[in-house]
Biotite code that builds the C-alpha atoms (Angstrom):
import biotite.structure as struc

atoms = struc.array([
    struc.Atom([100.101, 89.489, 100.548], chain_id="A", res_id=1, res_name="MET", atom_name="CA", element="C"),
    struc.Atom([97.109, 91.033, 102.981], chain_id="A", res_id=2, res_name="LEU", atom_name="CA", element="C"),
    struc.Atom([94.542, 88.740, 101.216], chain_id="A", res_id=3, res_name="GLU", atom_name="CA", element="C"),
    struc.Atom([92.528, 88.076, 103.856], chain_id="A", res_id=4, res_name="SER", atom_name="CA", element="C"),
    struc.Atom([91.724, 91.862, 105.371], chain_id="A", res_id=5, res_name="LEU", atom_name="CA", element="C"),
    struc.Atom([88.588, 92.700, 105.901], chain_id="A", res_id=6, res_name="PRO", atom_name="CA", element="C"),
    struc.Atom([87.700, 95.630, 103.020], chain_id="A", res_id=7, res_name="ALA", atom_name="CA", element="C"),
    struc.Atom([90.519, 95.450, 101.008], chain_id="A", res_id=8, res_name="GLU", atom_name="CA", element="C"),
    struc.Atom([89.782, 97.879, 98.276], chain_id="A", res_id=9, res_name="SER", atom_name="CA", element="C"),
    struc.Atom([88.527, 100.328, 101.536], chain_id="A", res_id=10, res_name="GLU", atom_name="CA", element="C"),
    struc.Atom([92.152, 99.332, 103.098], chain_id="A", res_id=11, res_name="TYR", atom_name="CA", element="C"),
    struc.Atom([94.295, 99.460, 99.440], chain_id="A", res_id=12, res_name="SER", atom_name="CA", element="C"),
    struc.Atom([92.861, 103.343, 99.401], chain_id="A", res_id=13, res_name="ALA", atom_name="CA", element="C"),
    struc.Atom([93.261, 104.531, 102.993], chain_id="A", res_id=14, res_name="ALA", atom_name="CA", element="C"),
    struc.Atom([97.175, 103.195, 102.228], chain_id="A", res_id=15, res_name="ALA", atom_name="CA", element="C"),
    struc.Atom([96.951, 105.047, 98.827], chain_id="A", res_id=16, res_name="GLY", atom_name="CA", element="C"),
    struc.Atom([96.090, 108.316, 100.580], chain_id="A", res_id=17, res_name="GLU", atom_name="CA", element="C"),
    struc.Atom([99.005, 107.841, 103.168], chain_id="A", res_id=18, res_name="LEU", atom_name="CA", element="C"),
    struc.Atom([101.235, 106.950, 100.470], chain_id="A", res_id=19, res_name="LEU", atom_name="CA", element="C"),
    struc.Atom([100.980, 110.219, 98.719], chain_id="A", res_id=20, res_name="MET", atom_name="CA", element="C"),
    struc.Atom([100.721, 112.408, 102.009], chain_id="A", res_id=21, res_name="ALA", atom_name="CA", element="C"),
    struc.Atom([104.524, 110.344, 102.591], chain_id="A", res_id=22, res_name="GLY", atom_name="CA", element="C"),
    struc.Atom([105.560, 111.234, 99.345], chain_id="A", res_id=23, res_name="ASN", atom_name="CA", element="C"),
    struc.Atom([104.145, 115.061, 99.488], chain_id="A", res_id=24, res_name="ALA", atom_name="CA", element="C"),
    struc.Atom([106.481, 115.257, 102.479], chain_id="A", res_id=25, res_name="GLU", atom_name="CA", element="C"),
    struc.Atom([109.430, 113.687, 100.742], chain_id="A", res_id=26, res_name="LEU", atom_name="CA", element="C"),
    struc.Atom([108.811, 116.767, 98.194], chain_id="A", res_id=27, res_name="LEU", atom_name="CA", element="C"),
    struc.Atom([109.442, 118.993, 101.038], chain_id="A", res_id=28, res_name="THR", atom_name="CA", element="C"),
    struc.Atom([112.821, 118.148, 101.882], chain_id="A", res_id=29, res_name="HIS", atom_name="CA", element="C"),
    struc.Atom([116.104, 118.992, 100.633], chain_id="A", res_id=30, res_name="ASP", atom_name="CA", element="C"),
    struc.Atom([117.014, 115.848, 98.207], chain_id="A", res_id=31, res_name="LEU", atom_name="CA", element="C"),
    struc.Atom([119.472, 114.240, 95.829], chain_id="A", res_id=32, res_name="THR", atom_name="CA", element="C"),
    struc.Atom([118.407, 115.298, 92.226], chain_id="A", res_id=33, res_name="GLU", atom_name="CA", element="C"),
    struc.Atom([117.621, 111.866, 91.664], chain_id="A", res_id=34, res_name="ALA", atom_name="CA", element="C"),
    struc.Atom([115.591, 111.477, 94.432], chain_id="A", res_id=35, res_name="VAL", atom_name="CA", element="C"),
    struc.Atom([113.846, 114.451, 93.868], chain_id="A", res_id=36, res_name="ALA", atom_name="CA", element="C"),
    struc.Atom([113.078, 113.424, 90.478], chain_id="A", res_id=37, res_name="VAL", atom_name="CA", element="C"),
    struc.Atom([111.553, 110.095, 91.240], chain_id="A", res_id=38, res_name="SER", atom_name="CA", element="C"),
    struc.Atom([109.720, 111.599, 94.191], chain_id="A", res_id=39, res_name="ALA", atom_name="CA", element="C"),
    struc.Atom([107.920, 114.268, 91.759], chain_id="A", res_id=40, res_name="LYS", atom_name="CA", element="C"),
    struc.Atom([107.252, 111.391, 88.997], chain_id="A", res_id=41, res_name="ALA", atom_name="CA", element="C"),
    struc.Atom([105.871, 109.188, 91.846], chain_id="A", res_id=42, res_name="LEU", atom_name="CA", element="C"),
    struc.Atom([103.499, 112.598, 93.266], chain_id="A", res_id=43, res_name="GLN", atom_name="CA", element="C"),
    struc.Atom([102.138, 112.927, 89.922], chain_id="A", res_id=44, res_name="ASP", atom_name="CA", element="C"),
    struc.Atom([101.244, 109.412, 89.557], chain_id="A", res_id=45, res_name="TYR", atom_name="CA", element="C"),
    struc.Atom([99.396, 109.237, 92.658], chain_id="A", res_id=46, res_name="LEU", atom_name="CA", element="C"),
    struc.Atom([97.903, 112.614, 92.137], chain_id="A", res_id=47, res_name="GLN", atom_name="CA", element="C"),
    struc.Atom([95.899, 111.674, 88.696], chain_id="A", res_id=48, res_name="CYS", atom_name="CA", element="C"),
    struc.Atom([93.629, 109.433, 90.797], chain_id="A", res_id=49, res_name="SER", atom_name="CA", element="C"),
    struc.Atom([92.371, 107.109, 93.201], chain_id="A", res_id=50, res_name="GLU", atom_name="CA", element="C"),
    struc.Atom([92.898, 104.455, 90.938], chain_id="A", res_id=51, res_name="GLY", atom_name="CA", element="C"),
    struc.Atom([96.611, 104.795, 90.828], chain_id="A", res_id=52, res_name="ASN", atom_name="CA", element="C"),
    struc.Atom([96.832, 105.191, 94.544], chain_id="A", res_id=53, res_name="ARG", atom_name="CA", element="C"),
    struc.Atom([95.340, 101.794, 94.539], chain_id="A", res_id=54, res_name="VAL", atom_name="CA", element="C"),
    struc.Atom([97.071, 100.520, 91.740], chain_id="A", res_id=55, res_name="ARG", atom_name="CA", element="C"),
    struc.Atom([100.650, 101.315, 93.593], chain_id="A", res_id=56, res_name="ALA", atom_name="CA", element="C"),
    struc.Atom([99.675, 99.792, 96.424], chain_id="A", res_id=57, res_name="VAL", atom_name="CA", element="C"),
    struc.Atom([98.494, 96.610, 95.325], chain_id="A", res_id=58, res_name="ASP", atom_name="CA", element="C"),
    struc.Atom([101.078, 96.543, 93.304], chain_id="A", res_id=59, res_name="TRP", atom_name="CA", element="C"),
    struc.Atom([103.891, 97.035, 95.789], chain_id="A", res_id=60, res_name="VAL", atom_name="CA", element="C"),
    struc.Atom([102.124, 93.798, 97.873], chain_id="A", res_id=61, res_name="GLU", atom_name="CA", element="C"),
    struc.Atom([101.739, 91.728, 95.043], chain_id="A", res_id=62, res_name="SER", atom_name="CA", element="C"),
    struc.Atom([105.541, 92.061, 95.031], chain_id="A", res_id=63, res_name="GLY", atom_name="CA", element="C"),
    struc.Atom([105.489, 91.809, 90.735], chain_id="A", res_id=64, res_name="ASP", atom_name="CA", element="C"),
    struc.Atom([108.570, 93.163, 89.303], chain_id="A", res_id=65, res_name="SER", atom_name="CA", element="C"),
    struc.Atom([106.198, 93.765, 86.190], chain_id="A", res_id=66, res_name="GLU", atom_name="CA", element="C"),
    struc.Atom([104.139, 96.476, 84.821], chain_id="A", res_id=67, res_name="ASP", atom_name="CA", element="C"),
    struc.Atom([105.807, 98.687, 87.723], chain_id="A", res_id=68, res_name="ALA", atom_name="CA", element="C"),
    struc.Atom([104.414, 102.396, 88.223], chain_id="A", res_id=69, res_name="PRO", atom_name="CA", element="C"),
    struc.Atom([107.255, 105.415, 88.255], chain_id="A", res_id=70, res_name="PRO", atom_name="CA", element="C"),
    struc.Atom([109.705, 105.367, 90.804], chain_id="A", res_id=71, res_name="ALA", atom_name="CA", element="C"),
    struc.Atom([109.080, 102.074, 91.619], chain_id="A", res_id=72, res_name="ALA", atom_name="CA", element="C"),
    struc.Atom([112.115, 101.305, 94.146], chain_id="A", res_id=73, res_name="GLY", atom_name="CA", element="C"),
    struc.Atom([111.270, 104.851, 95.818], chain_id="A", res_id=74, res_name="LEU", atom_name="CA", element="C"),
    struc.Atom([107.012, 103.544, 95.554], chain_id="A", res_id=75, res_name="LEU", atom_name="CA", element="C"),
    struc.Atom([108.611, 100.180, 97.847], chain_id="A", res_id=76, res_name="ARG", atom_name="CA", element="C"),
    struc.Atom([109.832, 102.072, 100.551], chain_id="A", res_id=77, res_name="VAL", atom_name="CA", element="C"),
    struc.Atom([106.922, 104.218, 100.983], chain_id="A", res_id=78, res_name="LEU", atom_name="CA", element="C"),
    struc.Atom([104.027, 102.024, 100.037], chain_id="A", res_id=79, res_name="ALA", atom_name="CA", element="C"),
    struc.Atom([105.441, 99.519, 102.944], chain_id="A", res_id=80, res_name="TRP", atom_name="CA", element="C"),
    struc.Atom([105.550, 102.432, 105.322], chain_id="A", res_id=81, res_name="ALA", atom_name="CA", element="C"),
    struc.Atom([101.979, 103.362, 104.465], chain_id="A", res_id=82, res_name="ALA", atom_name="CA", element="C"),
    struc.Atom([100.657, 100.203, 104.880], chain_id="A", res_id=83, res_name="ILE", atom_name="CA", element="C"),
    struc.Atom([102.401, 99.517, 108.108], chain_id="A", res_id=84, res_name="ARG", atom_name="CA", element="C"),
    struc.Atom([100.493, 102.740, 109.778], chain_id="A", res_id=85, res_name="ARG", atom_name="CA", element="C"),
    struc.Atom([96.914, 101.502, 107.980], chain_id="A", res_id=86, res_name="THR", atom_name="CA", element="C"),
    struc.Atom([97.637, 97.764, 109.565], chain_id="A", res_id=87, res_name="MET", atom_name="CA", element="C"),
    struc.Atom([98.277, 99.099, 112.651], chain_id="A", res_id=88, res_name="ALA", atom_name="CA", element="C"),
    struc.Atom([95.178, 98.016, 114.486], chain_id="A", res_id=89, res_name="PRO", atom_name="CA", element="C"),
    struc.Atom([95.338, 95.024, 112.413], chain_id="A", res_id=90, res_name="VAL", atom_name="CA", element="C"),
    struc.Atom([99.067, 94.358, 113.673], chain_id="A", res_id=91, res_name="LEU", atom_name="CA", element="C"),
    struc.Atom([97.980, 95.494, 117.019], chain_id="A", res_id=92, res_name="LYS", atom_name="CA", element="C"),
    struc.Atom([94.847, 92.654, 117.668], chain_id="A", res_id=93, res_name="SER", atom_name="CA", element="C"),
    struc.Atom([96.673, 90.019, 116.019], chain_id="A", res_id=94, res_name="TYR", atom_name="CA", element="C"),
    struc.Atom([99.672, 90.110, 118.426], chain_id="A", res_id=95, res_name="ALA", atom_name="CA", element="C"),
    struc.Atom([97.487, 90.180, 121.361], chain_id="A", res_id=96, res_name="GLU", atom_name="CA", element="C"),
    struc.Atom([95.631, 87.043, 119.446], chain_id="A", res_id=97, res_name="LEU", atom_name="CA", element="C"),
    struc.Atom([98.096, 84.982, 118.255], chain_id="A", res_id=98, res_name="ARG", atom_name="CA", element="C"),
    struc.Atom([99.438, 81.889, 119.413], chain_id="A", res_id=99, res_name="LYS", atom_name="CA", element="C"),
    struc.Atom([103.128, 81.843, 118.096], chain_id="A", res_id=100, res_name="ASP", atom_name="CA", element="C"),
    struc.Atom([103.327, 78.240, 118.637], chain_id="A", res_id=101, res_name="GLU", atom_name="CA", element="C"),
    struc.Atom([100.445, 77.141, 116.502], chain_id="A", res_id=102, res_name="GLU", atom_name="CA", element="C"),
    struc.Atom([102.216, 78.979, 113.114], chain_id="A", res_id=103, res_name="TRP", atom_name="CA", element="C"),
    struc.Atom([105.499, 77.968, 112.445], chain_id="A", res_id=104, res_name="LEU", atom_name="CA", element="C"),
    struc.Atom([105.202, 78.175, 108.664], chain_id="A", res_id=105, res_name="ARG", atom_name="CA", element="C"),
    struc.Atom([108.032, 79.776, 106.655], chain_id="A", res_id=106, res_name="ALA", atom_name="CA", element="C"),
    struc.Atom([106.038, 83.014, 105.433], chain_id="A", res_id=107, res_name="TYR", atom_name="CA", element="C"),
    struc.Atom([104.670, 85.448, 107.306], chain_id="A", res_id=108, res_name="CYS", atom_name="CA", element="C"),
    struc.Atom([101.127, 84.995, 108.853], chain_id="A", res_id=109, res_name="PRO", atom_name="CA", element="C"),
    struc.Atom([100.150, 89.014, 108.650], chain_id="A", res_id=110, res_name="VAL", atom_name="CA", element="C"),
    struc.Atom([101.267, 89.498, 105.194], chain_id="A", res_id=111, res_name="CYS", atom_name="CA", element="C"),
    struc.Atom([102.270, 86.221, 103.935], chain_id="A", res_id=112, res_name="GLY", atom_name="CA", element="C"),
    struc.Atom([105.515, 87.459, 102.577], chain_id="A", res_id=113, res_name="ALA", atom_name="CA", element="C"),
    struc.Atom([108.887, 85.315, 102.678], chain_id="A", res_id=114, res_name="PRO", atom_name="CA", element="C"),
    struc.Atom([111.190, 85.999, 105.660], chain_id="A", res_id=115, res_name="PRO", atom_name="CA", element="C"),
    struc.Atom([114.666, 87.476, 105.067], chain_id="A", res_id=116, res_name="PRO", atom_name="CA", element="C"),
    struc.Atom([115.770, 87.754, 108.828], chain_id="A", res_id=117, res_name="LEU", atom_name="CA", element="C"),
    struc.Atom([116.072, 85.570, 111.449], chain_id="A", res_id=118, res_name="ALA", atom_name="CA", element="C"),
    struc.Atom([116.446, 85.993, 115.421], chain_id="A", res_id=119, res_name="HIS", atom_name="CA", element="C"),
    struc.Atom([118.129, 83.280, 117.264], chain_id="A", res_id=120, res_name="VAL", atom_name="CA", element="C"),
    struc.Atom([118.896, 82.852, 121.054], chain_id="A", res_id=121, res_name="LEU", atom_name="CA", element="C"),
    struc.Atom([120.362, 80.477, 123.018], chain_id="A", res_id=122, res_name="THR", atom_name="CA", element="C"),
    struc.Atom([116.909, 78.327, 124.862], chain_id="A", res_id=123, res_name="ASP", atom_name="CA", element="C"),
    struc.Atom([114.689, 80.037, 122.430], chain_id="A", res_id=124, res_name="HIS", atom_name="CA", element="C"),
    struc.Atom([112.621, 79.581, 119.396], chain_id="A", res_id=125, res_name="PRO", atom_name="CA", element="C"),
    struc.Atom([114.527, 80.438, 116.261], chain_id="A", res_id=126, res_name="ARG", atom_name="CA", element="C"),
    struc.Atom([111.917, 83.447, 115.268], chain_id="A", res_id=127, res_name="THR", atom_name="CA", element="C"),
    struc.Atom([111.645, 84.923, 111.646], chain_id="A", res_id=128, res_name="LEU", atom_name="CA", element="C"),
    struc.Atom([110.784, 88.446, 110.599], chain_id="A", res_id=129, res_name="ALA", atom_name="CA", element="C"),
    struc.Atom([109.168, 89.995, 107.566], chain_id="A", res_id=130, res_name="CYS", atom_name="CA", element="C"),
    struc.Atom([110.853, 93.167, 106.141], chain_id="A", res_id=131, res_name="CYS", atom_name="CA", element="C"),
    struc.Atom([107.320, 94.409, 104.885], chain_id="A", res_id=132, res_name="TYR", atom_name="CA", element="C"),
    struc.Atom([104.787, 94.328, 107.946], chain_id="A", res_id=133, res_name="CYS", atom_name="CA", element="C"),
    struc.Atom([107.512, 93.946, 110.982], chain_id="A", res_id=134, res_name="HIS", atom_name="CA", element="C"),
    struc.Atom([105.700, 90.896, 112.262], chain_id="A", res_id=135, res_name="THR", atom_name="CA", element="C"),
    struc.Atom([107.918, 88.043, 113.809], chain_id="A", res_id=136, res_name="SER", atom_name="CA", element="C"),
    struc.Atom([107.155, 84.347, 114.420], chain_id="A", res_id=137, res_name="TRP", atom_name="CA", element="C"),
    struc.Atom([108.337, 81.265, 115.579], chain_id="A", res_id=138, res_name="GLN", atom_name="CA", element="C"),
    struc.Atom([110.178, 78.923, 112.827], chain_id="A", res_id=139, res_name="PHE", atom_name="CA", element="C"),
    struc.Atom([111.594, 75.406, 113.472], chain_id="A", res_id=140, res_name="ARG", atom_name="CA", element="C"),
    struc.Atom([115.237, 75.378, 114.733], chain_id="A", res_id=141, res_name="ARG", atom_name="CA", element="C"),
    struc.Atom([116.731, 73.948, 111.778], chain_id="A", res_id=142, res_name="ILE", atom_name="CA", element="C"),
    struc.Atom([115.822, 73.994, 107.874], chain_id="A", res_id=143, res_name="GLY", atom_name="CA", element="C"),
    struc.Atom([115.453, 76.230, 105.429], chain_id="A", res_id=144, res_name="CYS", atom_name="CA", element="C"),
    struc.Atom([112.200, 78.599, 104.730], chain_id="A", res_id=145, res_name="PRO", atom_name="CA", element="C"),
    struc.Atom([112.539, 78.677, 101.278], chain_id="A", res_id=146, res_name="PHE", atom_name="CA", element="C"),
    struc.Atom([112.939, 75.260, 100.028], chain_id="A", res_id=147, res_name="CYS", atom_name="CA", element="C"),
    struc.Atom([112.175, 72.779, 102.957], chain_id="A", res_id=148, res_name="GLY", atom_name="CA", element="C"),
    struc.Atom([115.263, 71.277, 103.301], chain_id="A", res_id=149, res_name="ASN", atom_name="CA", element="C"),
    struc.Atom([116.516, 70.119, 106.554], chain_id="A", res_id=150, res_name="ASP", atom_name="CA", element="C"),
    struc.Atom([119.344, 67.979, 106.030], chain_id="A", res_id=151, res_name="ASP", atom_name="CA", element="C"),
    struc.Atom([122.085, 69.327, 108.248], chain_id="A", res_id=152, res_name="GLN", atom_name="CA", element="C"),
    struc.Atom([124.841, 68.053, 105.364], chain_id="A", res_id=153, res_name="ASN", atom_name="CA", element="C"),
    struc.Atom([123.202, 71.231, 103.311], chain_id="A", res_id=154, res_name="GLN", atom_name="CA", element="C"),
    struc.Atom([122.837, 73.348, 106.024], chain_id="A", res_id=155, res_name="LEU", atom_name="CA", element="C"),
    struc.Atom([125.785, 75.821, 106.474], chain_id="A", res_id=156, res_name="SER", atom_name="CA", element="C"),
    struc.Atom([126.680, 79.166, 108.887], chain_id="A", res_id=157, res_name="VAL", atom_name="CA", element="C"),
    struc.Atom([128.554, 81.958, 107.459], chain_id="A", res_id=158, res_name="LEU", atom_name="CA", element="C"),
    struc.Atom([130.225, 83.742, 110.354], chain_id="A", res_id=159, res_name="THR", atom_name="CA", element="C"),
    struc.Atom([131.394, 87.302, 110.062], chain_id="A", res_id=160, res_name="ILE", atom_name="CA", element="C"),
    struc.Atom([134.285, 88.341, 111.918], chain_id="A", res_id=161, res_name="GLU", atom_name="CA", element="C"),
    struc.Atom([133.518, 91.899, 112.193], chain_id="A", res_id=162, res_name="GLN", atom_name="CA", element="C"),
    struc.Atom([129.807, 91.785, 112.970], chain_id="A", res_id=163, res_name="GLU", atom_name="CA", element="C"),
    struc.Atom([129.684, 88.738, 116.037], chain_id="A", res_id=164, res_name="PRO", atom_name="CA", element="C"),
    struc.Atom([125.940, 89.037, 116.504], chain_id="A", res_id=165, res_name="LEU", atom_name="CA", element="C"),
    struc.Atom([125.081, 88.177, 112.709], chain_id="A", res_id=166, res_name="PHE", atom_name="CA", element="C"),
    struc.Atom([125.131, 85.182, 110.635], chain_id="A", res_id=167, res_name="ARG", atom_name="CA", element="C"),
    struc.Atom([124.779, 84.110, 107.511], chain_id="A", res_id=168, res_name="LEU", atom_name="CA", element="C"),
    struc.Atom([122.366, 80.819, 107.432], chain_id="A", res_id=169, res_name="ASP", atom_name="CA", element="C"),
    struc.Atom([122.861, 79.101, 104.445], chain_id="A", res_id=170, res_name="ALA", atom_name="CA", element="C"),
    struc.Atom([120.858, 76.493, 102.187], chain_id="A", res_id=171, res_name="CYS", atom_name="CA", element="C"),
    struc.Atom([123.082, 74.779, 99.964], chain_id="A", res_id=172, res_name="GLY", atom_name="CA", element="C"),
    struc.Atom([120.033, 72.966, 97.997], chain_id="A", res_id=173, res_name="ALA", atom_name="CA", element="C"),
    struc.Atom([118.186, 76.537, 97.025], chain_id="A", res_id=174, res_name="CYS", atom_name="CA", element="C"),
    struc.Atom([121.173, 78.625, 97.722], chain_id="A", res_id=175, res_name="HIS", atom_name="CA", element="C"),
    struc.Atom([119.075, 81.012, 99.552], chain_id="A", res_id=176, res_name="GLY", atom_name="CA", element="C"),
    struc.Atom([119.956, 82.625, 103.081], chain_id="A", res_id=177, res_name="TYR", atom_name="CA", element="C"),
    struc.Atom([118.666, 84.171, 106.155], chain_id="A", res_id=178, res_name="LEU", atom_name="CA", element="C"),
    struc.Atom([120.340, 86.854, 107.589], chain_id="A", res_id=179, res_name="LYS", atom_name="CA", element="C"),
    struc.Atom([120.585, 86.258, 111.448], chain_id="A", res_id=180, res_name="THR", atom_name="CA", element="C"),
    struc.Atom([120.837, 87.728, 114.514], chain_id="A", res_id=181, res_name="TYR", atom_name="CA", element="C"),
    struc.Atom([122.121, 86.754, 117.446], chain_id="A", res_id=182, res_name="LEU", atom_name="CA", element="C"),
    struc.Atom([122.015, 89.436, 120.156], chain_id="A", res_id=183, res_name="GLY", atom_name="CA", element="C"),
    struc.Atom([119.045, 90.887, 122.353], chain_id="A", res_id=184, res_name="ASP", atom_name="CA", element="C"),
    struc.Atom([119.149, 94.246, 122.488], chain_id="A", res_id=185, res_name="SER", atom_name="CA", element="C"),
    struc.Atom([117.547, 97.082, 119.888], chain_id="A", res_id=186, res_name="ASP", atom_name="CA", element="C"),
    struc.Atom([115.597, 94.264, 117.827], chain_id="A", res_id=187, res_name="MET", atom_name="CA", element="C"),
    struc.Atom([113.599, 97.063, 115.998], chain_id="A", res_id=188, res_name="GLU", atom_name="CA", element="C"),
    struc.Atom([116.747, 98.309, 114.685], chain_id="A", res_id=189, res_name="LEU", atom_name="CA", element="C"),
    struc.Atom([118.838, 94.614, 114.049], chain_id="A", res_id=190, res_name="HIS", atom_name="CA", element="C"),
    struc.Atom([115.764, 93.155, 112.571], chain_id="A", res_id=191, res_name="LEU", atom_name="CA", element="C"),
    struc.Atom([115.160, 95.873, 109.997], chain_id="A", res_id=192, res_name="SER", atom_name="CA", element="C"),
    struc.Atom([116.278, 94.969, 106.510], chain_id="A", res_id=193, res_name="ASP", atom_name="CA", element="C"),
    struc.Atom([117.826, 98.450, 105.519], chain_id="A", res_id=194, res_name="TRP", atom_name="CA", element="C"),
    struc.Atom([120.075, 98.370, 108.587], chain_id="A", res_id=195, res_name="SER", atom_name="CA", element="C"),
    struc.Atom([121.551, 94.765, 107.338], chain_id="A", res_id=196, res_name="THR", atom_name="CA", element="C"),
    struc.Atom([122.281, 95.430, 103.436], chain_id="A", res_id=197, res_name="LEU", atom_name="CA", element="C"),
    struc.Atom([126.192, 94.835, 104.018], chain_id="A", res_id=198, res_name="HIS", atom_name="CA", element="C"),
    struc.Atom([124.933, 91.601, 104.805], chain_id="A", res_id=199, res_name="LEU", atom_name="CA", element="C"),
    struc.Atom([123.220, 90.787, 101.382], chain_id="A", res_id=200, res_name="ASP", atom_name="CA", element="C"),
    struc.Atom([126.278, 92.187, 99.538], chain_id="A", res_id=201, res_name="LEU", atom_name="CA", element="C"),
    struc.Atom([128.211, 89.563, 101.404], chain_id="A", res_id=202, res_name="LEU", atom_name="CA", element="C"),
    struc.Atom([126.052, 86.757, 100.659], chain_id="A", res_id=203, res_name="ALA", atom_name="CA", element="C"),
    struc.Atom([126.149, 88.088, 96.996], chain_id="A", res_id=204, res_name="ARG", atom_name="CA", element="C"),
    struc.Atom([129.901, 87.223, 96.869], chain_id="A", res_id=205, res_name="GLU", atom_name="CA", element="C"),
    struc.Atom([129.523, 84.314, 98.633], chain_id="A", res_id=206, res_name="ASN", atom_name="CA", element="C"),
    struc.Atom([127.464, 82.832, 95.805], chain_id="A", res_id=207, res_name="LYS", atom_name="CA", element="C"),
    struc.Atom([124.271, 82.728, 97.842], chain_id="A", res_id=208, res_name="LEU", atom_name="CA", element="C"),
    struc.Atom([120.746, 84.139, 96.557], chain_id="A", res_id=209, res_name="GLU", atom_name="CA", element="C"),
    struc.Atom([118.156, 86.434, 98.354], chain_id="A", res_id=210, res_name="ARG", atom_name="CA", element="C"),
    struc.Atom([114.498, 84.818, 97.978], chain_id="A", res_id=211, res_name="LYS", atom_name="CA", element="C"),
    struc.Atom([113.185, 88.165, 99.080], chain_id="A", res_id=212, res_name="VAL", atom_name="CA", element="C"),
    struc.Atom([111.915, 91.487, 96.999], chain_id="A", res_id=213, res_name="ALA", atom_name="CA", element="C"),
    struc.Atom([114.889, 94.130, 98.462], chain_id="A", res_id=214, res_name="SER", atom_name="CA", element="C"),
    struc.Atom([112.884, 97.320, 98.953], chain_id="A", res_id=215, res_name="LEU", atom_name="CA", element="C"),
    struc.Atom([116.565, 98.557, 99.053], chain_id="A", res_id=216, res_name="TYR", atom_name="CA", element="C"),
    struc.Atom([117.585, 97.053, 96.216], chain_id="A", res_id=217, res_name="GLU", atom_name="CA", element="C"),
    struc.Atom([121.048, 96.512, 96.068], chain_id="A", res_id=218, res_name="VAL", atom_name="CA", element="C"),
])
């Protein structure tokens, strides 16, 4: 991810410093014992060297599940917050320059991640949303972004009685799914991965597979 950013080593170093500062700030709050232990182990690792901080950022961006630094779950959450802050000028420039109708690909145009979420409104293009850098982009109305399947006989919708503004768009070919928001308010909240974790549990109950690594592992 983020392979096209200039001066990548400087960027990773800057994100690493923000990551360490964010974890240090977390340690000043009242935490559960488990979170406190994780935060302390992560801080010890990050304070050890700049190389460790850069490696932590690079590991999170890579989406790798092996050779994890300490407190991998906490690290993912804090690191992506630091990465977004570091990327803010790039994201601002990109938002001003991009032409949504020219992308239309199944992965984030900024960080290259696949999408866990989508937004659909009548008479509007479908948009996909990245849970890592929070970028949204247009995608074709029908089709699975994970395997490319566009056979409507293998695409289905799981509606949720208790959540009328959400549905699960499922693919019978790869068994992947998108958590899809159908409203037009509180976009930042509703297109945040953490606010819809209960939909991931519902998808699991229906034998669907999450194709995107979660920051909040359910």
